[in-house]
N, C-alpha and C positions, 0 to 999 in steps of 0.2 A: 822042766820050762819051752813049751814050743818054740820054735825058731818066731822073731817076730818078722811084720811086714820093716818096710825101710822107711828110718828115719827121714822125712823131710821139712824144710825151715821154711817161715813165710814171711815178709812184715807186718804184724799188725798195726800200724801206726807207727811208732817206734820199738812198738814192743816182738823182738826178733821169740819167733812160736814154731814150736815142732809140733808136728803132725804127722799122723797115716790117710793114705789116700788108697781107698782099694776099690774094684769093678766101675765096668765103663759103662755100666747100663742103670735102669731104672732112677726111684726117686732118690732124693738126696738122706743122707740118713748122718746127724752130727751124734755121737757117743760124750759126754761130757761128765769128767772124774770128781770123784768127791774129794774132801780134805786130808790134804795129805798125799794124797796119791799122785796118780800121771797115768799115760795113755796103755801104760804096761797092763794096766787092772783089762783091759777088752782083749789082751789077746787070746783069749781061748772064744770068742766071739764076731770081730771084724771079718773072717777070711768069709764062716759059714754066712755069713748075711750080702758077702759083697758078692755072692751067686749071682743075685738079682737086684740087689742097688747100688747107687754107689755111695762109700763110705768113706766116713770121713773120722778123727777120731785127734783129740788135740789136746797137750797141756796149756793148762791155765796161763794166763798171767801169777809168775807167782808160783809157779810149782814144776815141777819135773825138769825139765831139760830149757824151757820155755827164759825169756830172761825172768828177774825178781825184781822191777822196780819198787822206790817208795812212791806211795800212794795207796787208796784206797782198796779196797778186797771186801765190799760192802757185795751183794747179792746182787744191788741192781746195777753197779759196778763192772761186775763179774758176768753179767748177762749182756750187757753194752759193749763186753767185750767180747761176748761169744756172735752177735750180731756184727759186730766188725769183723769177725774171723768170715762168717756167713758171707758178706757181702766182698773182702778182697776177691775173693776163691770166686765170686758170682753165684751164688747159691738164691735163688731168689726164694721159692717153697723148702722146708728141710723138718723131717720129721727129726726132734729130739730124743734121745733117751741116755737120762742123766742118774746117778745114784749115789745116794745123801748130800753131799751138799749142793752134785751136781745134779741133781732131781730140783732142789731148790733154784739151783741154776733158771734149770728149764721151766719152771712155774713163773721166773721174775719177768724171763723172755714171752712165756706166751703170754703174760701179761701186758708187759712195755709192747710188744710187737706181734700181736696177734696175725695181722697180716702174711706175714713171715710160713707162722707153725702151721705146718697139711696135721701130722701128730703128735703124742705127745706118750714116752714111756717112762713111768716114775718107779726108779728102784728101792724099795727104801729111804725111803725122800727125805730129807729136812725144808722143813717152811709150812709142816700142818701142824703144829703144838708148841710147849717147851722143853718138854722132855728129851733130856738125851742124855747120858753115861757122865759120871762122875766125873774117870778120868778125863776128856774135852773139855772140861770145865776148870780144873785147872793152872790154863794156861792163862787165865787174870793171875795167878800169882805174881808179885811185881819183880822176881827174881830170874822167873823162868827163863826170857830171853837173852838171860845173862851168863846162864851157865846151861842150859839146856846142848846138849851133844848128840846125835842119833849114832847108838851103838848098832852092832849085830842084834845084840839080845831084849834089846828093848823093843828094836824093829820086830822080832820075830816074837813077841810077847804081843806088840799092835796088832801083827797082821792076823795071829793067833782067836784075836779078841772078835774077828769080825768075820769066823766061819766058826759055824756049828760043829764040820768033822776036823780036829787040828791038824790030820797026818797030812793034808794038802800041801802045810806051808814047809816048804821045801825048803831043803841050804841056798837051791840055787833062786827060789822069790821072796827070800831074805837079802842075797846078792845084790838082786837085781833093786830092789828097794831102797836101799845101803847107798848104793853107790850115789841114786836120783838125788837122796835126801842127805847124804854129804856133801851138795854141791856149794859153792859159795855162794853165800844168801840163802839158802833155802832153810832153814831155822828161823829165821827173824824173817822172814817170808812166810813160813808156815803160821807163826804165833800171830801175826797179824790176819791172816786169814781166821784163827779160830777166832781171833776178840774180836773181831769186826761184827760177829753172828754170833757167838756164845758169852755168854756171862756168869756170874755166880751160881742162879738162879736157872739157869739153862738157855735156853735160844731163847737172843734176848726179842721181849715183843714186840721195840720197831722192826724185826725183822718178819717173825713170822705171823704176826696177826694180822699187815696188810694184805698180805697172800691170802689168807683165810679166811678173809673180808670180801675178796673178792673171787673165789673158788668159783662161785656161782654166773662169770662173767668168761670162763675159759671153755670156751663152747666144741672146740676141736677135738676128737674123737680122743682118750687117753686110757690105756691100759696101768694100772697100777696094781704093783709085783712088790713080796715082800717075804721074809724068812722068818715063820714064826720063832725062832728063836735068837730075832737078832737082840745082842745087846748093848748096842750103839742109838738107835732109836726105835721106839717100842710101835709092835703093830697093830697098838689100838690108834696110831696115827692114820693108819689104812682106813679107818673106817670115817675118820675125816675126810680124807678123799671123796671116798664113798658119798657120801652124805650131801656132797655141797658140789660136786663136778659134774653137772649136766651130763654128758657123754662119757662115762668113766667106766671100768671094768676090773674085777680085781680077782685078781691071780697070789693066791697064798702058797708058798711052799714048806711045808715039813720038813725038819731035821737038815733047818739050813736058815743059816745067822745074814750079817748086814751085805756080802757079798752074793746077793744068787745070782747073779751074772757069771757067776767064775767059779762056787760050791756047785751051781746045778749048771752047769753050760749048753750040756746037751739041748736038756728041755727047757730052758732059757729059748736057747736060739730058734726049737723047733716055733714056741711061745709067739716068735718076734716074728718069726717068718710068715707066720700065720695073719698076725694081725694087720703086720705091713700090707701085706697080699688083697684084706678085706677091710670093709669098711665096718665098726660096728653096726651093730642093729638096735 
Protein backbone atom coordinates (compact mmCIF):
# COMPACT_ATOMS: atom_id res chain seq x y z
CA UNK A 1 0.00 0.00 0.00
CA UNK A 2 1.48 3.32 -1.04
CA UNK A 3 2.05 6.19 1.34
CA UNK A 4 -1.22 7.93 2.08
CA UNK A 5 -1.86 11.69 2.35
CA UNK A 6 -1.73 13.41 5.72
CA UNK A 7 -4.83 13.09 7.88
CA UNK A 8 -6.61 16.33 8.71
CA UNK A 9 -9.60 16.96 10.98
CA UNK A 10 -12.43 19.45 10.90
CA UNK A 11 -15.55 19.89 13.02
CA UNK A 12 -18.65 19.30 10.89
CA UNK A 13 -21.27 20.46 13.34
CA UNK A 14 -20.36 18.51 16.47
CA UNK A 15 -18.73 15.64 14.55
CA UNK A 16 -14.94 15.54 14.46
CA UNK A 17 -14.32 14.48 10.88
CA UNK A 18 -11.19 13.07 9.27
CA UNK A 19 -10.41 14.08 5.72
CA UNK A 20 -7.70 14.41 3.11
CA UNK A 21 -7.16 17.56 1.05
CA UNK A 22 -4.85 17.69 -1.96
CA UNK A 23 -4.36 20.05 -4.88
CA UNK A 24 -4.36 23.82 -5.03
CA UNK A 25 -6.07 24.56 -8.34
CA UNK A 26 -9.08 23.58 -10.40
CA UNK A 27 -12.58 22.44 -9.53
CA UNK A 28 -13.45 20.86 -6.19
CA UNK A 29 -13.92 17.08 -6.05
CA UNK A 30 -15.23 15.13 -3.04
CA UNK A 31 -14.70 11.37 -2.77
CA UNK A 32 -17.38 9.50 -0.77
CA UNK A 33 -16.56 5.96 0.40
CA UNK A 34 -18.94 3.06 0.85
CA UNK A 35 -20.34 1.02 3.73
CA UNK A 36 -17.70 -0.26 6.14
CA UNK A 37 -15.00 1.66 4.32
CA UNK A 38 -12.92 4.79 4.89
CA UNK A 39 -10.83 7.33 2.98
CA UNK A 40 -8.07 4.76 2.55
CA UNK A 41 -10.14 3.25 -0.25
CA UNK A 42 -9.14 6.28 -2.38
CA UNK A 43 -5.39 6.00 -1.73
CA UNK A 44 -4.66 5.20 -5.40
CA UNK A 45 -6.88 7.96 -6.79
CA UNK A 46 -6.54 11.22 -4.88
CA UNK A 47 -3.00 12.20 -5.83
CA UNK A 48 -3.35 11.69 -9.62
CA UNK A 49 -6.58 13.73 -9.69
CA UNK A 50 -5.07 16.42 -7.45
CA UNK A 51 -2.72 17.40 -10.28
CA UNK A 52 -5.60 19.31 -11.90
CA UNK A 53 -8.23 19.59 -9.16
CA UNK A 54 -8.78 20.39 -5.50
CA UNK A 55 -9.46 16.94 -4.13
CA UNK A 56 -11.13 16.06 -0.84
CA UNK A 57 -11.91 12.67 0.69
CA UNK A 58 -13.72 12.34 3.99
CA UNK A 59 -14.56 9.68 6.51
CA UNK A 60 -18.33 9.79 6.81
CA UNK A 61 -19.86 10.24 10.23
CA UNK A 62 -19.82 6.79 11.83
CA UNK A 63 -16.98 5.59 9.61
CA UNK A 64 -13.20 5.51 9.51
CA UNK A 65 -11.65 7.79 12.11
CA UNK A 66 -14.53 10.26 12.22
CA UNK A 67 -16.79 10.42 15.29
CA UNK A 68 -19.47 7.76 15.62
CA UNK A 69 -22.46 9.28 17.43
CA UNK A 70 -25.82 7.61 17.87
CA UNK A 71 -28.29 8.95 15.34
CA UNK A 72 -29.62 8.51 11.84
CA UNK A 73 -27.42 6.91 9.21
CA UNK A 74 -29.93 7.14 6.37
CA UNK A 75 -28.77 8.24 2.93
CA UNK A 76 -30.64 11.51 3.48
CA UNK A 77 -28.78 12.14 6.75
CA UNK A 78 -25.42 11.15 5.26
CA UNK A 79 -25.98 13.40 2.23
CA UNK A 80 -26.75 16.26 4.63
CA UNK A 81 -23.49 15.47 6.43
CA UNK A 82 -21.50 15.66 3.19
CA UNK A 83 -23.17 18.97 2.40
CA UNK A 84 -22.24 20.27 5.86
CA UNK A 85 -18.66 19.13 5.22
CA UNK A 86 -18.60 21.01 1.90
CA UNK A 87 -20.11 24.10 3.51
CA UNK A 88 -17.60 23.98 6.37
CA UNK A 89 -14.77 24.04 3.83
CA UNK A 90 -16.56 26.75 1.78
CA UNK A 91 -16.93 24.54 -1.30
CA UNK A 92 -19.73 26.16 -3.29
CA UNK A 93 -19.86 23.73 -6.21
CA UNK A 94 -18.41 20.23 -6.21
CA UNK A 95 -18.07 17.09 -8.26
CA UNK A 96 -19.06 14.06 -6.19
CA UNK A 97 -17.36 10.70 -6.72
CA UNK A 98 -19.06 7.94 -4.74
CA UNK A 99 -18.56 4.20 -4.49
CA UNK A 100 -21.34 1.81 -3.40
CA UNK A 101 -23.18 3.49 -0.50
CA UNK A 102 -21.12 6.59 -1.35
CA UNK A 103 -22.74 6.55 -4.79
CA UNK A 104 -26.16 6.42 -3.16
CA UNK A 105 -25.17 9.37 -0.99
CA UNK A 106 -23.98 11.25 -4.09
CA UNK A 107 -27.32 10.61 -5.80
CA UNK A 108 -29.23 11.74 -2.71
CA UNK A 109 -27.02 14.85 -2.49
CA UNK A 110 -27.77 15.65 -6.15
CA UNK A 111 -31.51 15.35 -5.48
CA UNK A 112 -31.43 17.40 -2.27
CA UNK A 113 -28.86 20.08 -3.23
CA UNK A 114 -28.67 20.14 -7.06
CA UNK A 115 -27.38 23.70 -7.18
CA UNK A 116 -24.19 22.61 -5.42
CA UNK A 117 -23.28 19.71 -7.74
CA UNK A 118 -21.25 20.23 -10.90
CA UNK A 119 -20.83 16.58 -11.96
CA UNK A 120 -21.39 13.07 -10.59
CA UNK A 121 -19.32 9.90 -10.78
CA UNK A 122 -21.16 6.79 -9.60
CA UNK A 123 -18.97 3.72 -9.01
CA UNK A 124 -20.95 0.48 -8.55
CA UNK A 125 -23.53 2.67 -6.87
CA UNK A 126 -26.17 1.82 -4.31
CA UNK A 127 -29.61 3.35 -4.75
CA UNK A 128 -30.55 2.00 -8.17
CA UNK A 129 -32.43 -1.15 -7.19
CA UNK A 130 -33.21 -3.71 -4.49
CA UNK A 131 -30.67 -6.44 -5.28
CA UNK A 132 -27.58 -6.63 -3.07
CA UNK A 133 -25.37 -9.42 -1.74
CA UNK A 134 -26.80 -11.70 0.94
CA UNK A 135 -23.85 -11.06 3.22
CA UNK A 136 -24.93 -7.46 3.81
CA UNK A 137 -28.51 -8.50 4.55
CA UNK A 138 -27.27 -10.61 7.50
CA UNK A 139 -26.72 -7.43 9.52
CA UNK A 140 -30.45 -7.61 10.25
CA UNK A 141 -29.99 -10.68 12.45
CA UNK A 142 -30.92 -9.50 15.97
CA UNK A 143 -27.76 -10.77 17.67
CA UNK A 144 -25.20 -9.55 15.12
CA UNK A 145 -24.50 -6.18 16.74
CA UNK A 146 -23.90 -7.90 20.09
CA UNK A 147 -21.44 -10.50 18.85
CA UNK A 148 -19.85 -9.12 15.69
CA UNK A 149 -16.22 -8.21 16.17
CA UNK A 150 -13.88 -7.66 13.21
CA UNK A 151 -10.95 -10.00 12.81
CA UNK A 152 -8.14 -9.88 10.30
CA UNK A 153 -9.47 -13.01 8.63
CA UNK A 154 -13.04 -11.69 8.35
CA UNK A 155 -11.79 -8.38 6.94
CA UNK A 156 -9.59 -10.19 4.45
CA UNK A 157 -12.60 -12.24 3.33
CA UNK A 158 -14.72 -9.09 2.98
CA UNK A 159 -12.07 -7.22 1.02
CA UNK A 160 -11.67 -10.17 -1.34
CA UNK A 161 -15.39 -9.95 -2.08
CA UNK A 162 -15.03 -6.45 -3.54
CA UNK A 163 -12.38 -7.33 -6.14
CA UNK A 164 -12.09 -9.84 -8.94
CA UNK A 165 -8.29 -10.14 -8.60
CA UNK A 166 -7.91 -11.25 -4.99
CA UNK A 167 -4.11 -11.04 -5.09
CA UNK A 168 -4.55 -7.25 -4.77
CA UNK A 169 -5.66 -7.70 -1.16
CA UNK A 170 -2.31 -7.59 0.60
CA UNK A 171 -1.61 -7.95 4.31
CA UNK A 172 -1.04 -4.17 4.42
CA UNK A 173 -4.56 -3.49 3.13
CA UNK A 174 -6.05 -5.95 5.61
CA UNK A 175 -4.17 -4.31 8.47
CA UNK A 176 -5.27 -0.83 7.41
CA UNK A 177 -8.95 -1.75 7.48
CA UNK A 178 -8.58 -3.85 10.62
CA UNK A 179 -7.17 -0.81 12.43
CA UNK A 180 -10.10 1.37 11.34
CA UNK A 181 -12.87 -1.17 11.90
CA UNK A 182 -11.54 -2.07 15.36
CA UNK A 183 -11.90 1.47 16.71
CA UNK A 184 -14.36 2.03 19.59
CA UNK A 185 -17.92 2.28 18.33
CA UNK A 186 -17.03 1.19 14.80
CA UNK A 187 -18.95 -2.11 14.84
CA UNK A 188 -22.10 -0.55 16.27
CA UNK A 189 -22.02 2.32 13.77
CA UNK A 190 -21.44 -0.10 10.90
CA UNK A 191 -24.49 -2.15 11.87
CA UNK A 192 -26.58 1.02 12.18
CA UNK A 193 -25.51 2.20 8.71
CA UNK A 194 -26.21 -1.20 7.22
CA UNK A 195 -29.67 -1.56 8.77
CA UNK A 196 -30.67 1.97 7.79
CA UNK A 197 -30.21 1.03 4.14
CA UNK A 198 -30.50 -2.75 3.80
CA UNK A 199 -33.20 -5.16 4.97
CA UNK A 200 -33.79 -8.89 4.58
CA UNK A 201 -35.13 -8.45 1.07
CA UNK A 202 -32.25 -6.25 -0.06
CA UNK A 203 -31.90 -2.49 -0.28
CA UNK A 204 -34.91 -1.01 1.45
CA UNK A 205 -37.68 0.20 -0.86
CA UNK A 206 -37.88 3.53 0.97
CA UNK A 207 -34.16 4.03 0.25
CA UNK A 208 -33.85 3.26 -3.46
CA UNK A 209 -37.34 3.91 -4.85
CA UNK A 210 -37.40 7.69 -4.23
CA UNK A 211 -34.00 7.93 -5.93
CA UNK A 212 -35.02 5.85 -8.95
CA UNK A 213 -38.30 7.76 -9.26
CA UNK A 214 -36.42 11.06 -9.52
CA UNK A 215 -33.34 10.11 -11.55
CA UNK A 216 -34.75 12.04 -14.50
CA UNK A 217 -34.41 15.26 -12.47
CA UNK A 218 -30.65 14.80 -12.01
CA UNK A 219 -29.48 16.87 -14.95
CA UNK A 220 -25.78 17.38 -14.25
CA UNK A 221 -23.25 15.36 -16.30
CA UNK A 222 -22.94 11.91 -14.76
CA UNK A 223 -20.45 9.13 -15.34
CA UNK A 224 -21.62 5.65 -14.35
CA UNK A 225 -18.77 3.19 -13.73
CA UNK A 226 -19.24 -0.50 -12.96
CA UNK A 227 -17.16 -3.64 -12.66
CA UNK A 228 -18.77 -6.47 -14.60
CA UNK A 229 -17.86 -9.03 -11.95
CA UNK A 230 -19.34 -7.09 -9.03
CA UNK A 231 -20.52 -9.53 -6.35
CA UNK A 232 -22.11 -6.85 -4.16
CA UNK A 233 -24.37 -4.84 -6.48
CA UNK A 234 -25.38 -6.24 -9.90
CA UNK A 235 -24.17 -4.58 -13.08
CA UNK A 236 -27.83 -4.49 -14.20
CA UNK A 237 -28.26 -1.50 -11.88
CA UNK A 238 -26.00 0.48 -14.21
CA UNK A 239 -28.65 0.13 -16.89
CA UNK A 240 -31.26 1.61 -14.55
CA UNK A 241 -29.07 4.70 -14.24
CA UNK A 242 -28.58 4.90 -18.00
CA UNK A 243 -32.29 4.58 -18.71
CA UNK A 244 -33.28 7.49 -16.48
CA UNK A 245 -30.37 9.92 -16.03
CA UNK A 246 -30.60 12.59 -18.76
CA UNK A 247 -26.87 13.30 -19.09
CA UNK A 248 -25.20 10.00 -18.26
CA UNK A 249 -22.55 7.91 -19.90
CA UNK A 250 -21.52 4.40 -18.92
CA UNK A 251 -18.11 2.77 -18.63
CA UNK A 252 -17.98 -0.94 -17.77
CA UNK A 253 -14.77 -2.61 -16.61
CA UNK A 254 -14.24 -6.29 -17.36
CA UNK A 255 -12.34 -8.57 -14.95
CA UNK A 256 -13.24 -6.12 -12.21
CA UNK A 257 -15.42 -6.19 -9.12
CA UNK A 258 -17.02 -3.70 -6.74
CA UNK A 259 -13.99 -1.43 -6.27
CA UNK A 260 -13.20 -0.29 -9.82
CA UNK A 261 -11.25 2.70 -8.49
CA UNK A 262 -8.92 0.33 -6.62
CA UNK A 263 -8.75 -2.66 -8.92
CA UNK A 264 -8.32 -0.69 -12.15
CA UNK A 265 -6.86 2.45 -10.60
CA UNK A 266 -4.77 3.72 -13.53
CA UNK A 267 -7.56 3.32 -16.09
CA UNK A 268 -10.10 4.73 -13.66
CA UNK A 269 -7.97 7.80 -12.92
CA UNK A 270 -7.50 8.50 -16.65
CA UNK A 271 -11.23 8.12 -17.24
CA UNK A 272 -12.16 10.48 -14.42
CA UNK A 273 -9.55 13.06 -15.44
CA UNK A 274 -11.00 13.14 -18.95
CA UNK A 275 -14.56 13.36 -17.63
CA UNK A 276 -13.72 16.24 -15.31
CA UNK A 277 -11.86 18.10 -18.05
CA UNK A 278 -14.69 17.90 -20.55
CA UNK A 279 -18.45 18.29 -20.64
CA UNK A 280 -20.69 15.45 -21.68
CA UNK A 281 -21.86 15.87 -25.24
